[in-house]
Structure formats: C-alpha cells, structure tokens
All heavy atoms as a GROMACS GRO file, in nm:
protein
  573
    1MET      N    1   9.583   7.118   8.567
    1MET     CA    2   9.592   7.215   8.673
    1MET      C    3   9.528   7.345   8.625
    1MET      O    4   9.557   7.390   8.515
    1MET     CB    5   9.740   7.236   8.708
    1MET     CG    6   9.760   7.333   8.820
    1MET     SD    7   9.933   7.362   8.866
    1MET     CE    8   9.988   7.200   8.907
    2ASN      N    9   9.444   7.402   8.709
    2ASN     CA   10   9.376   7.524   8.664
    2ASN      C   11   9.466   7.647   8.681
    2ASN      O   12   9.569   7.642   8.746
    2ASN     CB   13   9.242   7.542   8.735
    2ASN     CG   14   9.255   7.574   8.882
    2ASN    OD1   15   9.349   7.640   8.924
    2ASN    ND2   16   9.161   7.527   8.961
    3ALA      N   17   9.425   7.756   8.619
    3ALA     CA   18   9.506   7.877   8.614
    3ALA      C   19   9.530   7.935   8.752
    3ALA      O   20   9.640   7.985   8.781
    3ALA     CB   21   9.439   7.981   8.524
    4LYS      N   22   9.431   7.929   8.841
    4LYS     CA   23   9.449   7.984   8.975
    4LYS      C   24   9.557   7.908   9.052
    4LYS      O   25   9.638   7.968   9.122
    4LYS     CB   26   9.317   7.981   9.051
    4LYS     CG   27   9.218   8.083   9.000
    4LYS     CD   28   9.092   8.082   9.082
    4LYS     CE   29   8.993   8.183   9.026
    4LYS     NZ   30   8.870   8.187   9.104
    5ASN      N   31   9.560   7.778   9.038
    5ASN     CA   32   9.664   7.700   9.105
    5ASN      C   33   9.801   7.731   9.049
    5ASN      O   34   9.898   7.743   9.123
    5ASN     CB   35   9.635   7.550   9.094
    5ASN     CG   36   9.518   7.508   9.179
    5ASN    OD1   37   9.478   7.578   9.270
    5ASN    ND2   38   9.462   7.394   9.147
    6ARG      N   39   9.810   7.745   8.917
    6ARG     CA   40   9.939   7.780   8.855
    6ARG      C   41   9.987   7.915   8.905
    6ARG      O   42  10.104   7.933   8.936
    6ARG     CB   43   9.928   7.780   8.703
    6ARG     CG   44   9.927   7.642   8.642
    6ARG     CD   45   9.952   7.645   8.493
    6ARG     NE   46   9.868   7.739   8.422
    6ARG     CZ   47   9.747   7.711   8.372
    6ARG    NH1   48   9.696   7.591   8.388
    6ARG    NH2   49   9.680   7.803   8.306
    7ARG      N   50   9.896   8.011   8.912
    7ARG     CA   51   9.934   8.144   8.960
    7ARG      C   52   9.981   8.139   9.105
    7ARG      O   53  10.076   8.207   9.143
    7ARG     CB   54   9.818   8.241   8.943
    7ARG     CG   55   9.795   8.279   8.799
    7ARG     CD   56   9.688   8.386   8.786
    7ARG     NE   57   9.659   8.408   8.648
    7ARG     CZ   58   9.544   8.377   8.588
    7ARG    NH1   59   9.445   8.322   8.657
    7ARG    NH2   60   9.527   8.401   8.460
    8ALA      N   61   9.913   8.060   9.186
    8ALA     CA   62   9.954   8.048   9.326
    8ALA      C   63  10.093   7.988   9.337
    8ALA      O   64  10.175   8.034   9.418
    8ALA     CB   65   9.853   7.963   9.402
    9ILE      N   66  10.121   7.887   9.258
    9ILE     CA   67  10.253   7.826   9.261
    9ILE      C   68  10.359   7.924   9.213
    9ILE      O   69  10.467   7.936   9.271
    9ILE     CB   70  10.255   7.696   9.178
    9ILE    CG1   71  10.170   7.590   9.247
    9ILE    CG2   72  10.398   7.646   9.157
    9ILE    CD1   73  10.143   7.468   9.163
   10ARG      N   74  10.329   7.999   9.109
   10ARG     CA   75  10.423   8.098   9.058
   10ARG      C   76  10.450   8.205   9.164
   10ARG      O   77  10.565   8.245   9.185
   10ARG     CB   78  10.369   8.163   8.931
   10ARG     CG   79  10.368   8.069   8.811
   10ARG     CD   80  10.282   8.124   8.698
   10ARG     NE   81  10.333   8.250   8.649
   10ARG     CZ   82  10.403   8.264   8.537
   10ARG    NH1   83  10.429   8.158   8.462
   10ARG    NH2   84  10.446   8.381   8.498
   11THR      N   85  10.347   8.252   9.232
   11THR     CA   86  10.365   8.352   9.337
   11THR      C   87  10.448   8.295   9.451
   11THR      O   88  10.535   8.363   9.506
   11THR     CB   89  10.229   8.401   9.388
   11THR    OG1   90  10.157   8.457   9.278
   11THR    CG2   91  10.244   8.504   9.498
   12ALA      N   92  10.424   8.171   9.487
   12ALA     CA   93  10.503   8.107   9.592
   12ALA      C   94  10.650   8.100   9.551
   12ALA      O   95  10.739   8.124   9.634
   12ALA     CB   96  10.449   7.968   9.621
   13LEU      N   97  10.677   8.069   9.427
   13LEU     CA   98  10.815   8.066   9.379
   13LEU      C   99  10.880   8.204   9.388
   13LEU      O  100  10.996   8.217   9.427
   13LEU     CB  101  10.821   8.015   9.234
   13LEU     CG  102  10.792   7.867   9.213
   13LEU    CD1  103  10.781   7.836   9.064
   13LEU    CD2  104  10.899   7.782   9.278
   14GLN      N  105  10.806   8.306   9.353
   14GLN     CA  106  10.858   8.442   9.360
   14GLN      C  107  10.885   8.482   9.505
   14GLN      O  108  10.989   8.540   9.536
   14GLN     CB  109  10.760   8.540   9.297
   14GLN     CG  110  10.748   8.524   9.148
   14GLN     CD  111  10.632   8.604   9.091
   14GLN    OE1  112  10.564   8.678   9.161
   14GLN    NE2  113  10.607   8.587   8.962
   15THR      N  114  10.791   8.452   9.594
   15THR     CA  115  10.808   8.486   9.734
   15THR      C  116  10.926   8.410   9.794
   15THR      O  117  11.007   8.466   9.868
   15THR     CB  118  10.681   8.456   9.813
   15THR    OG1  119  10.573   8.528   9.752
   15THR    CG2  120  10.694   8.496   9.958
   16PHE      N  121  10.936   8.283   9.762
   16PHE     CA  122  11.049   8.202   9.809
   16PHE      C  123  11.181   8.263   9.765
   16PHE      O  124  11.276   8.272   9.843
   16PHE     CB  125  11.035   8.058   9.758
   16PHE     CG  126  11.150   7.971   9.796
   16PHE    CD1  127  11.162   7.923   9.924
   16PHE    CD2  128  11.246   7.936   9.703
   16PHE    CE1  129  11.267   7.842   9.960
   16PHE    CE2  130  11.353   7.855   9.738
   16PHE     CZ  131  11.364   7.808   9.867
   17THR      N  132  11.189   8.307   9.642
   17THR     CA  133  11.311   8.369   9.591
   17THR      C  134  11.346   8.494   9.672
   17THR      O  135  11.461   8.515   9.708
   17THR     CB  136  11.294   8.406   9.443
   17THR    OG1  137  11.264   8.287   9.370
   17THR    CG2  138  11.419   8.470   9.386
   18ALA      N  139  11.246   8.575   9.702
   18ALA     CA  140  11.269   8.697   9.779
   18ALA      C  141  11.314   8.664   9.921
   18ALA      O  142  11.407   8.727   9.973
   18ALA     CB  143  11.143   8.782   9.782
   19VAL      N  144  11.252   8.567   9.983
   19VAL     CA  145  11.289   8.531  10.120
   19VAL      C  146  11.430   8.475  10.125
   19VAL      O  147  11.510   8.510  10.212
   19VAL     CB  148  11.187   8.430  10.179
   19VAL    CG1  149  11.236   8.371  10.308
   19VAL    CG2  150  11.052   8.499  10.199
   20VAL      N  151  11.464   8.390  10.030
   20VAL     CA  152  11.598   8.332  10.025
   20VAL      C  153  11.703   8.443  10.011
   20VAL      O  154  11.812   8.433  10.067
   20VAL     CB  155  11.609   8.230   9.910
   20VAL    CG1  156  11.753   8.194   9.881
   20VAL    CG2  157  11.530   8.106   9.946
   21ALA      N  158  11.668   8.549   9.941
   21ALA     CA  159  11.763   8.658   9.921
   21ALA      C  160  11.793   8.734  10.050
   21ALA      O  161  11.903   8.785  10.068
   21ALA     CB  162  11.710   8.755   9.816
   22VAL      N  163  11.697   8.743  10.142
   22VAL     CA  164  11.718   8.825  10.262
   22VAL      C  165  11.744   8.745  10.389
   22VAL      O  166  11.791   8.800  10.488
   22VAL     CB  167  11.599   8.921  10.285
   22VAL    CG1  168  11.586   9.018  10.172
   22VAL    CG2  169  11.472   8.847  10.312
   23VAL      N  170  11.714   8.616  10.391
   23VAL     CA  171  11.731   8.538  10.514
   23VAL      C  172  11.874   8.539  10.567
   23VAL      O  173  11.893   8.556  10.688
   23VAL     CB  174  11.678   8.394  10.494
   23VAL    CG1  175  11.728   8.300  10.601
   23VAL    CG2  176  11.527   8.395  10.491
   24PRO      N  177  11.976   8.525  10.486
   24PRO     CA  178  12.112   8.528  10.543
   24PRO      C  179  12.144   8.658  10.617
   24PRO      O  180  12.204   8.655  10.724
   24PRO     CB  181  12.203   8.511  10.421
   24PRO     CG  182  12.118   8.441  10.321
   24PRO     CD  183  11.979   8.494  10.343
   25ALA      N  184  12.102   8.769  10.562
   25ALA     CA  185  12.128   8.898  10.629
   25ALA      C  186  12.050   8.908  10.760
   25ALA      O  187  12.103   8.953  10.862
   25ALA     CB  188  12.090   9.013  10.537
   26LEU      N  189  11.925   8.866  10.760
   26LEU     CA  190  11.846   8.869  10.883
   26LEU      C  191  11.902   8.775  10.988
   26LEU      O  192  11.907   8.808  11.106
   26LEU     CB  193  11.700   8.834  10.853
   26LEU     CG  194  11.622   8.938  10.774
   26LEU    CD1  195  11.482   8.886  10.743
   26LEU    CD2  196  11.613   9.067  10.852
   27ALA      N  197  11.944   8.658  10.947
   27ALA     CA  198  12.000   8.561  11.041
   27ALA      C  199  12.128   8.616  11.105
   27ALA      O  200  12.151   8.595  11.224
   27ALA     CB  201  12.028   8.430  10.969
   28ALA      N  202  12.209   8.684  11.029
   28ALA     CA  203  12.332   8.741  11.083
   28ALA      C  204  12.302   8.846  11.189
   28ALA      O  205  12.371   8.854  11.291
   28ALA     CB  206  12.416   8.801  10.970
   29VAL      N  207  12.200   8.926  11.168
   29VAL     CA  208  12.164   9.030  11.264
   29VAL      C  209  12.104   8.968  11.390
   29VAL      O  210  12.139   9.005  11.503
   29VAL     CB  211  12.065   9.131  11.202
   29VAL    CG1  212  12.010   9.224  11.306
   29VAL    CG2  213  12.136   9.209  11.093
   30VAL      N  214  12.014   8.875  11.374
   30VAL     CA  215  11.944   8.816  11.488
   30VAL      C  216  12.036   8.726  11.570
   30VAL      O  217  12.020   8.713  11.691
   30VAL     CB  218  11.819   8.739  11.440
   30VAL    CG1  219  11.752   8.664  11.552
   30VAL    CG2  220  11.720   8.838  11.378
   31ALA      N  221  12.135   8.665  11.509
   31ALA     CA  222  12.226   8.575  11.580
   31ALA      C  223  12.304   8.647  11.690
   31ALA      O  224  12.337   8.588  11.791
   31ALA     CB  225  12.322   8.510  11.481
   32ASP      N  226  12.331   8.771  11.672
   32ASP     CA  227  12.404   8.850  11.771
   32ASP      C  228  12.304   8.933  11.851
   32ASP      O  229  12.246   9.027  11.800
   32ASP     CB  230  12.504   8.940  11.701
   32ASP     CG  231  12.590   9.019  11.798
   32ASP    OD1  232  12.586   8.989  11.918
   32ASP    OD2  233  12.659   9.111  11.752
   33SER      N  234  12.283   8.898  11.978
   33SER     CA  235  12.179   8.965  12.056
   33SER      C  236  12.204   9.114  12.072
   33SER      O  237  12.110   9.191  12.088
   33SER     CB  238  12.165   8.899  12.193
   33SER     OG  239  12.286   8.911  12.266
   34ASP      N  240  12.329   9.157  12.068
   34ASP     CA  241  12.358   9.300  12.076
   34ASP      C  242  12.307   9.374  11.952
   34ASP      O  243  12.275   9.492  11.958
   34ASP     CB  244  12.508   9.324  12.090
   34ASP     CG  245  12.561   9.274  12.224
   34ASP    OD1  246  12.481   9.266  12.320
   34ASP    OD2  247  12.681   9.243  12.232
   35ALA      N  248  12.299   9.304  11.842
   35ALA     CA  249  12.256   9.367  11.718
   35ALA      C  250  12.104   9.388  11.713
   35ALA      O  251  12.056   9.461  11.627
   35ALA     CB  252  12.299   9.284  11.598
   36LEU      N  253  12.031   9.325  11.805
   36LEU     CA  254  11.885   9.343  11.803
   36LEU      C  255  11.844   9.488  11.825
   36LEU      O  256  11.741   9.532  11.776
   36LEU     CB  257  11.819   9.252  11.907
   36LEU     CG  258  11.826   9.103  11.878
   36LEU    CD1  259  11.765   9.024  11.992
   36LEU    CD2  260  11.756   9.071  11.748
   37ALA      N  261  11.926   9.563  11.897
   37ALA     CA  262  11.894   9.704  11.922
   37ALA      C  263  11.900   9.787  11.794
   37ALA      O  264  11.835   9.890  11.783
   37ALA     CB  265  11.990   9.762  12.026
   38VAL      N  266  11.977   9.740  11.699
   38VAL     CA  267  11.991   9.814  11.573
   38VAL      C  268  11.924   9.741  11.458
   38VAL      O  269  11.959   9.762  11.342
   38VAL     CB  270  12.139   9.842  11.541
   38VAL    CG1  271  12.200   9.934  11.643
   38VAL    CG2  272  12.216   9.714  11.530
   39ALA      N  273  11.829   9.654  11.489
   39ALA     CA  274  11.766   9.571  11.386
   39ALA      C  275  11.670   9.649  11.296
   39ALA      O  276  11.642   9.604  11.185
   39ALA     CB  277  11.692   9.455  11.451
   40ALA      N  278  11.620   9.762  11.341
   40ALA     CA  279  11.523   9.836  11.260
   40ALA      C  280  11.577   9.874  11.122
   40ALA      O  281  11.510   9.850  11.022
   40ALA     CB  282  11.473   9.958  11.335
   41PRO      N  283  11.697   9.932  11.114
   41PRO     CA  284  11.748   9.963  10.980
   41PRO      C  285  11.766   9.838  10.894
   41PRO      O  286  11.742   9.841  10.773
   41PRO     CB  287  11.882  10.031  11.006
   41PRO     CG  288  11.874  10.083  11.144
   41PRO     CD  289  11.786   9.987  11.218
   42TRP      N  290  11.808   9.729  10.957
   42TRP     CA  291  11.823   9.604  10.884
   42TRP      C  292  11.688   9.553  10.835
   42TRP      O  293  11.678   9.500  10.725
   42TRP     CB  294  11.890   9.497  10.971
   42TRP     CG  295  12.037   9.512  10.977
   42TRP    CD1  296  12.109   9.577  11.074
   42TRP    CD2  297  12.131   9.465  10.882
   42TRP    NE1  298  12.243   9.572  11.044
   42TRP    CE2  299  12.259   9.503  10.927
   42TRP    CE3  300  12.121   9.393  10.763
   42TRP    CZ2  301  12.375   9.471  10.857
   42TRP    CZ3  302  12.236   9.362  10.694
   42TRP    CH2  303  12.360   9.401  10.740
   43ALA      N  304  11.586   9.567  10.918
   43ALA     CA  305  11.453   9.520  10.877
   43ALA      C  306  11.404   9.600  10.756
   43ALA      O  307  11.345   9.543  10.663
   43ALA     CB  308  11.355   9.533  10.994
   44VAL      N  309  11.427   9.728  10.757
   44VAL     CA  310  11.388   9.811  10.643
   44VAL      C  311  11.466   9.770  10.519
   44VAL      O  312  11.409   9.753  10.410
   44VAL     CB  313  11.407   9.961  10.674
   44VAL    CG1  314  11.388  10.046  10.550
   44VAL    CG2  315  11.313  10.005  10.785
   45ALA      N  316  11.596   9.753  10.536
   45ALA     CA  317  11.678   9.711  10.423
   45ALA      C  318  11.635   9.575  10.372
   45ALA      O  319  11.631   9.551  10.251
   45ALA     CB  320  11.825   9.709  10.463
   46ALA      N  321  11.600   9.485  10.463
   46ALA     CA  322  11.554   9.352  10.423
   46ALA      C  323  11.423   9.360  10.346
   46ALA      O  324  11.404   9.289  10.246
   46ALA     CB  325  11.537   9.262  10.546
   47ALA      N  326  11.333   9.446  10.390
   47ALA     CA  327  11.206   9.462  10.320
   47ALA      C  328  11.227   9.517  10.179
   47ALA      O  329  11.164   9.471  10.083
   47ALA     CB  330  11.112   9.554  10.399
   48VAL      N  331  11.315   9.614  10.167
   48VAL     CA  332  11.345   9.671  10.035
   48VAL      C  333  11.410   9.565   9.945
   48VAL      O  334  11.375   9.551   9.827
   48VAL     CB  335  11.436   9.795  10.049
   48VAL    CG1  336  11.488   9.840   9.914
   48VAL    CG2  337  11.360   9.907  10.118
   49THR      N  338  11.501   9.490  10.003
   49THR     CA  339  11.567   9.383   9.927
   49THR      C  340  11.465   9.278   9.882
   49THR      O  341  11.469   9.231   9.768
   49THR     CB  342  11.678   9.317  10.010
   49THR    OG1  343  11.772   9.419  10.048
   49THR    CG2  344  11.749   9.209   9.932
   50ALA      N  345  11.375   9.240   9.973
   50ALA     CA  346  11.273   9.140   9.939
   50ALA      C  347  11.183   9.191   9.827
   50ALA      O  348  11.150   9.116   9.734
   50ALA     CB  349  11.189   9.106  10.062
   51ALA      N  350  11.144   9.317   9.837
   51ALA     CA  351  11.059   9.373   9.731
   51ALA      C  352  11.133   9.376   9.598
   51ALA      O  353  11.076   9.342   9.493
   51ALA     CB  354  11.014   9.514   9.770
   52GLY      N  355  11.258   9.415   9.603
   52GLY     CA  356  11.337   9.417   9.480
   52GLY      C  357  11.356   9.278   9.421
   52GLY      O  358  11.342   9.258   9.300
   53ALA      N  359  11.386   9.182   9.507
   53ALA     CA  360  11.404   9.045   9.460
   53ALA      C  361  11.274   8.989   9.402
   53ALA      O  362  11.275   8.919   9.300
   53ALA     CB  363  11.454   8.956   9.573
   54ALA      N  364  11.162   9.020   9.466
   54ALA     CA  365  11.032   8.974   9.414
   54ALA      C  366  11.003   9.038   9.278
   54ALA      O  367  10.953   8.972   9.186
   54ALA     CB  368  10.920   9.007   9.513
   55GLY      N  369  11.038   9.166   9.264
   55GLY     CA  370  11.018   9.232   9.136
   55GLY      C  371  11.105   9.172   9.026
   55GLY      O  372  11.058   9.150   8.914
   56VAL      N  373  11.230   9.144   9.060
   56VAL     CA  374  11.320   9.082   8.963
   56VAL      C  375  11.269   8.942   8.926
   56VAL      O  376  11.266   8.905   8.808
   56VAL     CB  377  11.464   9.077   9.018
   56VAL    CG1  378  11.552   8.989   8.932
   56VAL    CG2  379  11.521   9.217   9.028
   57ALA      N  380  11.229   8.866   9.028
   57ALA     CA  381  11.178   8.731   9.001
   57ALA      C  382  11.053   8.736   8.913
   57ALA      O  383  11.038   8.657   8.820
   57ALA     CB  384  11.147   8.659   9.131
   58ALA      N  385  10.963   8.830   8.941
   58ALA     CA  386  10.842   8.843   8.861
   58ALA      C  387  10.876   8.879   8.716
   58ALA      O  388  10.816   8.826   8.622
   58ALA     CB  389  10.750   8.949   8.921
   59ARG      N  390  10.972   8.968   8.702
   59ARG     CA  391  11.012   9.010   8.567
   59ARG      C  392  11.076   8.894   8.490
   59ARG      O  393  11.047   8.872   8.373
   59ARG     CB  394  11.112   9.126   8.577
   59ARG     CG  395  11.139   9.189   8.446
   59ARG     CD  396  11.017   9.263   8.397
   59ARG     NE  397  11.048   9.325   8.272
   59ARG     CZ  398  10.969   9.324   8.166
   59ARG    NH1  399  10.852   9.267   8.173
   59ARG    NH2  400  11.005   9.383   8.056
   60ILE      N  401  11.161   8.818   8.558
   60ILE     CA  402  11.224   8.702   8.494
   60ILE      C  403  11.118   8.599   8.458
   60ILE      O  404  11.120   8.542   8.348
   60ILE     CB  405  11.330   8.641   8.587
   60ILE    CG1  406  11.450   8.735   8.596
   60ILE    CG2  407  11.374   8.503   8.537
   60ILE    CD1  408  11.550   8.698   8.704
   61MET      N  409  11.023   8.576   8.548
   61MET     CA  410  10.920   8.476   8.522
   61MET      C  411  10.826   8.519   8.410
   61MET      O  412  10.759   8.436   8.350
   61MET     CB  413  10.842   8.447   8.650
   61MET     CG  414  10.926   8.372   8.752
   61MET     SD  415  10.839   8.339   8.905
   61MET     CE  416  10.742   8.197   8.855
   62ALA      N  417  10.822   8.649   8.380
   62ALA     CA  418  10.738   8.696   8.271
   62ALA      C  419  10.806   8.683   8.135
   62ALA      O  420  10.741   8.701   8.033
   62ALA     CB  421  10.700   8.843   8.295
   63SER      N  422  10.933   8.650   8.136
   63SER     CA  423  11.004   8.638   8.008
   63SER      C  424  10.958   8.514   7.932
   63SER      O  425  10.918   8.415   7.991
   63SER     CB  426  11.155   8.632   8.031
   63SER     OG  427  11.191   8.504   8.079
   64PRO      N  428  10.961   8.520   7.800
   64PRO     CA  429  10.918   8.405   7.720
   64PRO      C  430  10.998   8.278   7.747
   64PRO      O  431  10.943   8.169   7.749
   64PRO     CB  432  10.939   8.452   7.576
   64PRO     CG  433  10.936   8.600   7.582
   64PRO     CD  434  10.992   8.636   7.717
   65LEU      N  435  11.128   8.292   7.774
   65LEU     CA  436  11.210   8.174   7.802
   65LEU      C  437  11.168   8.106   7.931
   65LEU      O  438  11.154   7.983   7.937
   65LEU     CB  439  11.358   8.212   7.808
   65LEU     CG  440  11.422   8.253   7.677
   65LEU    CD1  441  11.565   8.301   7.700
   65LEU    CD2  442  11.419   8.139   7.578
   66PHE      N  443  11.147   8.184   8.035
   66PHE     CA  444  11.106   8.126   8.163
   66PHE      C  445  10.964   8.072   8.153
   66PHE      O  446  10.932   7.968   8.212
   66PHE     CB  447  11.117   8.230   8.275
   66PHE     CG  448  11.128   8.167   8.411
   66PHE    CD1  449  11.251   8.127   8.458
   66PHE    CD2  450  11.016   8.147   8.488
   66PHE    CE1  451  11.263   8.067   8.583
   66PHE    CE2  452  11.027   8.087   8.613
   66PHE     CZ  453  11.150   8.047   8.661
   67GLU      N  454  10.878   8.140   8.079
   67GLU     CA  455  10.740   8.092   8.058
   67GLU      C  456  10.743   7.957   7.989
   67GLU      O  457  10.667   7.866   8.024
   67GLU     CB  458  10.661   8.194   7.977
   67GLU     CG  459  10.517   8.157   7.956
   67GLU     CD  460  10.437   8.152   8.085
   67GLU    OE1  461  10.460   8.233   8.174
   67GLU    OE2  462  10.350   8.062   8.097
   68ALA      N  463  10.831   7.941   7.891
   68ALA     CA  464  10.843   7.813   7.822
   68ALA      C  465  10.891   7.704   7.918
   68ALA      O  466  10.841   7.591   7.914
   68ALA     CB  467  10.939   7.826   7.704
   69LEU      N  468  10.985   7.739   8.005
   69LEU     CA  469  11.033   7.642   8.104
   69LEU      C  470  10.920   7.602   8.199
   69LEU      O  471  10.900   7.483   8.226
   69LEU     CB  472  11.149   7.702   8.183
   69LEU     CG  473  11.204   7.617   8.297
   69LEU    CD1  474  11.269   7.490   8.241
   69LEU    CD2  475  11.303   7.696   8.380
   70LEU      N  476  10.844   7.699   8.246
   70LEU     CA  477  10.732   7.668   8.335
   70LEU      C  478  10.626   7.584   8.264
   70LEU      O  479  10.564   7.496   8.325
   70LEU     CB  480  10.670   7.796   8.391
   70LEU     CG  481  10.753   7.873   8.492
   70LEU    CD1  482  10.685   8.003   8.528
   70LEU    CD2  483  10.777   7.790   8.616
   71SER      N  484  10.604   7.611   8.137
   71SER     CA  485  10.505   7.535   8.061
   71SER      C  486  10.542   7.387   8.052
   71SER      O  487  10.454   7.301   8.049
   71SER     CB  488  10.488   7.594   7.921
   71SER     OG  489  10.428   7.721   7.929
   72ARG      N  490  10.671   7.359   8.050
   72ARG     CA  491  10.715   7.219   8.047
   72ARG      C  492  10.668   7.143   8.171
   72ARG      O  493  10.649   7.022   8.167
   72ARG     CB  494  10.867   7.210   8.040
   72ARG     CG  495  10.923   7.246   7.908
   72ARG     CD  496  11.072   7.224   7.908
   72ARG     NE  497  11.128   7.256   7.779
   72ARG     CZ  498  11.254   7.242   7.750
   72ARG    NH1  499  11.339   7.199   7.840
   72ARG    NH2  500  11.298   7.273   7.630
   73PHE      N  501  10.651   7.215   8.282
   73PHE     CA  502  10.608   7.153   8.407
   73PHE      C  503  10.459   7.176   8.434
   73PHE      O  504  10.412   7.149   8.544
   73PHE     CB  505  10.690   7.207   8.524
   73PHE     CG  506  10.836   7.175   8.513
   73PHE    CD1  507  10.926   7.270   8.469
   73PHE    CD2  508  10.883   7.048   8.543
   73PHE    CE1  509  11.061   7.240   8.457
   73PHE    CE2  510  11.016   7.017   8.531
   73PHE     CZ  511  11.106   7.113   8.489
   74GLY      N  512  10.386   7.228   8.334
   74GLY     CA  513  10.243   7.251   8.350
   74GLY      C  514  10.211   7.375   8.434
   74GLY      O  515  10.100   7.388   8.483
   75LEU      N  516  10.307   7.465   8.452
   75LEU     CA  517  10.286   7.585   8.532
   75LEU      C  518  10.278   7.711   8.449
   75LEU      O  519  10.266   7.821   8.505
   75LEU     CB  520  10.399   7.599   8.635
   75LEU     CG  521  10.412   7.485   8.734
   75LEU    CD1  522  10.536   7.505   8.821
   75LEU    CD2  523  10.289   7.474   8.820
   76GLY      N  524  10.288   7.700   8.319
   76GLY     CA  525  10.282   7.818   8.232
   76GLY      C  526  10.141   7.873   8.225
   76GLY      O  527  10.043   7.803   8.246
   77LEU      N  528  10.132   8.002   8.196
   77LEU     CA  529  10.001   8.065   8.187
   77LEU      C  530   9.941   8.053   8.046
   77LEU      O  531   9.821   8.064   8.029
   77LEU     CB  532  10.010   8.213   8.224
   77LEU     CG  533  10.043   8.238   8.371
   77LEU    CD1  534  10.055   8.389   8.394
   77LEU    CD2  535   9.938   8.179   8.461
   78ALA      N  536  10.024   8.032   7.946
   78ALA     CA  537   9.977   8.033   7.808
   78ALA      C  538   9.965   7.891   7.754
   78ALA      O  539  10.015   7.858   7.648
   78ALA     CB  540  10.073   8.115   7.721
   79ASN      N  541   9.896   7.805   7.829
   79ASN     CA  542   9.887   7.668   7.780
   79ASN      C  543   9.743   7.624   7.753
   79ASN      O  544   9.710   7.509   7.766
   79ASN     CB  545   9.955   7.570   7.876
   79ASN     CG  546   9.884   7.562   8.009
   79ASN    OD1  547   9.797   7.639   8.037
   79ASN    ND2  548   9.927   7.468   8.090
   80GLY      N  549   9.660   7.720   7.723
   80GLY     CA  550   9.535   7.681   7.665
   80GLY      C  551   9.409   7.698   7.743
   80GLY      O  552   9.356   7.604   7.798
   81GLY      N  553   9.359   7.816   7.752
   81GLY     CA  554   9.220   7.844   7.774
   81GLY      C  555   9.152   7.811   7.903
   81GLY      O  556   9.034   7.825   7.911
   82ASP      N  557   9.220   7.767   8.008
   82ASP     CA  558   9.148   7.740   8.132
   82ASP      C  559   9.161   7.857   8.229
   82ASP      O  560   9.147   7.844   8.347
   82ASP     CB  561   9.197   7.611   8.197
   82ASP     CG  562   9.344   7.614   8.238
   82ASP    OD1  563   9.412   7.712   8.202
   82ASP    OD2  564   9.388   7.518   8.301
   83GLU      N  565   9.187   7.975   8.178
   83GLU     CA  566   9.207   8.093   8.261
   83GLU      C  567   9.077   8.156   8.299
   83GLU      O  568   8.989   8.182   8.240
   83GLU     CB  569   9.295   8.195   8.189
   83GLU     CG  570   9.397   8.129   8.105
   83GLU     CD  571   9.539   8.153   8.150
   83GLU    OE1  572   9.563   8.178   8.266
   83GLU    OE2  573   9.626   8.146   8.066
   0.00000   0.00000   0.00000
C-alpha cells in the first residue's frame, strides 16, 4: 500500500472518531423538532467538539505506540521508503 493511501485511511479514521464523538449530541437536538430553533449554538458546539476530537485523535495517532499498532496492519507511515 502506498503512502498516500495510508494517509487517506488514517485521515478517515480521525474523521470517523470526530464524527462519532458529536453524532449523539446532534441526534438528540434534531430528534426534537422544537429544538431546531436553537440548533445554532449546538452546531457551533458540535463543530468545536469535532475539531477537538480530531486533534486528539491526530495526536494519539502520532504517538509511537499507535504508530506501531498501525504498522502491524500496514497503515504505519514509517515502514520503508514509499513516501
């Protein structure tokens, strides 16, 4: 697998983590139609939460332990020169 594909998969994992973190809160707001009028503050909070979760996920994925785990599945970045 080439480096670009590995990076794309890693980014998808990070984005998925961020979305999973905010979907329950968004679903709770959207489920109640009366709450749609006040959805703007929730949307902002969800965006901030998603950004924070993505940052945390990126930081965790940059750690040597997580990199070693990803390398076991052929998704690590430091596995030899095809970058």
